[in-house]
C-alpha positions as CSV (number, residue, x, y, z in Angstrom):
1,X,6.2,19.2,31.8
2,X,9.9,19.8,31.9
3,X,10.6,18.3,28.4
4,X,11.0,21.6,26.5
5,X,14.6,20.8,25.8
6,X,13.6,17.4,24.3
7,X,10.9,19.1,22.2
8,X,13.3,21.7,20.9
9,X,15.9,19.0,20.0
10,X,13.3,17.0,18.1
11,X,12.1,20.1,16.3
12,X,15.6,21.1,15.4
13,X,16.3,17.6,14.1
14,X,13.0,17.6,12.1
15,X,13.9,21.0,10.5
16,X,17.3,19.7,9.6
17,X,15.8,16.6,8.0
18,X,13.3,18.7,6.1
19,X,16.1,20.9,4.8
20,X,17.9,17.7,3.6
21,X,14.6,16.6,2.0
22,X,14.3,19.9,0.2
23,X,17.8,19.6,-1.1
24,X,17.2,16.1,-2.3
25,X,14.0,17.1,-4.2
26,X,15.8,20.0,-5.8
27,X,18.7,17.8,-6.9
28,X,16.5,15.2,-8.5
29,X,14.5,17.7,-10.5
30,X,11.3,15.8,-9.9
31,X,8.4,16.4,-7.6
32,X,7.4,13.7,-5.1
33,X,4.1,12.8,-6.9
34,X,5.9,11.8,-10.1
35,X,8.3,9.6,-8.1
36,X,5.3,8.0,-6.3
37,X,3.6,7.2,-9.6
38,X,6.7,5.7,-11.1
39,X,8.1,3.8,-8.1
40,X,5.7,2.1,-5.7
41,X,8.1,0.2,-3.6
42,X,6.9,-0.9,-0.1
43,X,8.7,-0.5,3.1
44,X,7.9,-1.6,6.7
45,X,9.5,0.7,9.2
46,X,9.8,-0.8,12.7
47,X,10.7,1.8,15.2
48,X,9.5,2.3,18.8
49,X,10.3,6.1,19.0
50,X,7.2,7.8,17.7
51,X,9.0,11.0,16.6
52,X,11.8,9.1,14.7
53,X,9.2,6.8,13.1
54,X,7.0,9.6,11.8
55,X,10.0,11.6,10.5
56,X,11.5,8.7,8.7
57,X,8.2,7.4,7.4
58,X,7.4,10.9,6.0
59,X,10.7,11.1,4.3
60,X,10.3,7.7,2.8
61,X,6.8,8.5,1.5
62,X,8.1,11.8,0.0
63,X,10.8,9.7,-1.7
64,X,8.2,7.5,-3.4
65,X,7.8,4.6,-0.9
66,X,4.5,3.2,0.4
67,X,5.3,2.9,4.1
68,X,3.7,0.8,6.9
69,X,4.9,1.2,10.5
70,X,5.2,-1.0,13.5
71,X,6.4,0.0,17.0
72,X,8.0,-3.3,17.8
73,X,9.1,-6.7,16.3
74,X,5.9,-8.5,17.4
75,X,3.7,-5.9,15.5
76,X,6.1,-6.2,12.5
77,X,5.7,-10.0,12.4
78,X,1.9,-9.6,12.5
79,X,1.9,-7.1,9.6
80,X,4.2,-9.3,7.6
81,X,1.8,-12.2,8.1
82,X,-1.3,-10.2,7.2
83,X,-0.2,-7.8,4.4
84,X,1.6,-8.2,1.1
85,X,5.3,-8.6,1.6
86,X,7.2,-5.3,1.5
87,X,10.3,-4.8,-0.5
88,X,12.3,-3.9,2.6
89,X,12.0,-3.9,6.4
90,X,13.8,-1.1,8.2
91,X,14.3,-2.4,11.7
92,X,15.4,-0.7,14.9
93,X,17.4,-3.0,17.1
94,X,16.4,-1.8,20.6
95,X,12.7,-2.0,21.1
96,X,10.2,-3.3,23.7
97,X,8.2,-6.5,23.4
98,X,10.3,-8.1,20.6
99,X,13.7,-6.5,19.9
100,X,15.5,-6.3,16.6
101,X,17.8,-9.3,16.9
102,X,14.9,-11.6,17.8
103,X,12.8,-10.1,15.0
104,X,15.5,-10.8,12.5
105,X,15.8,-14.4,13.7
106,X,12.0,-14.9,13.4
107,X,11.9,-13.5,9.9
108,X,14.9,-15.5,8.7
109,X,13.3,-18.7,10.0
110,X,10.1,-18.1,8.1
111,X,10.1,-19.7,4.6
112,X,7.3,-17.3,3.4
113,X,9.7,-14.4,4.0
114,X,12.7,-15.9,2.2
115,X,14.5,-13.2,0.4
116,X,13.0,-10.3,2.3
117,X,15.4,-7.4,2.5
118,X,16.2,-6.4,6.1
119,X,18.0,-3.1,6.9
120,X,19.0,-2.4,10.4
121,X,18.5,1.3,11.5
122,X,20.0,1.5,15.0
123,X,21.8,3.7,17.5
124,X,23.4,0.5,18.9
125,X,26.8,-0.4,17.3
126,X,26.6,-3.6,15.2
127,X,29.4,-5.2,17.2
128,X,27.3,-4.9,20.4
129,X,24.6,-7.2,19.0
130,X,24.5,-10.8,17.8
131,X,23.0,-9.8,14.4
132,X,25.2,-10.7,11.5
133,X,25.3,-9.3,7.9
134,X,24.1,-11.6,5.1
135,X,21.6,-14.3,4.5
136,X,21.0,-15.2,8.2
137,X,21.0,-11.6,9.5
138,X,20.4,-8.1,8.0
139,X,21.3,-7.1,4.5
140,X,22.5,-3.6,5.5
141,X,23.3,-1.7,8.7
142,X,22.6,2.0,9.0
143,X,23.7,3.8,12.2
144,X,21.8,6.6,14.0
145,X,21.9,9.5,13.8
146,X,20.6,8.6,10.3
147,X,21.2,10.4,7.1
148,X,17.8,9.8,5.4
149,X,19.0,10.8,2.0
150,X,21.8,8.2,2.1
151,X,19.4,5.6,3.4
152,X,17.0,6.2,0.5
153,X,19.9,6.2,-2.0
154,X,21.0,2.8,-0.7
155,X,17.4,1.5,-0.8
156,X,16.9,2.7,-4.4
157,X,20.2,1.1,-5.4
158,X,19.7,-2.2,-3.5
159,X,16.0,-2.7,-4.4
160,X,16.5,-2.7,-8.1
161,X,14.6,-5.8,-9.4
162,X,16.7,-8.6,-10.9
163,X,17.5,-8.0,-14.6
164,X,17.0,-4.2,-14.4
165,X,20.0,-1.9,-14.5
166,X,20.2,1.1,-12.1
């Protein structure tokens, strides 16, 4: 249907990310199942692009995370109300229904979600949005195109429980 170029681009991107994943696994010297058993951190990935969502969710799962996904902020808020709180929410900023900045505001106003880690994962530059860094905004900002290995490295470093050294 005239989208062969898009499909080829997505496939090329996926193959590149799988290559990075392979390199990551080789560098750690562990297989993914041993990481999953040791580290059951939970992530909620909020991304409206189905291809990007599946690629990143797969990478996170292979890196030891339990991952739930939502396609917009409204669905993310529903999941946050119905399920155990994740360790981190990875949030796209440009989505239909309820976008990233409004989702961040809703989460930060909710006392039950106090302390929830929010990481922006966006193709939109941070200075173009009204989302700050810190307690009232997001904890970290990752720009697209995303380096999934660097994201996981930052997550592993930032999500170390209090009192545990990395």
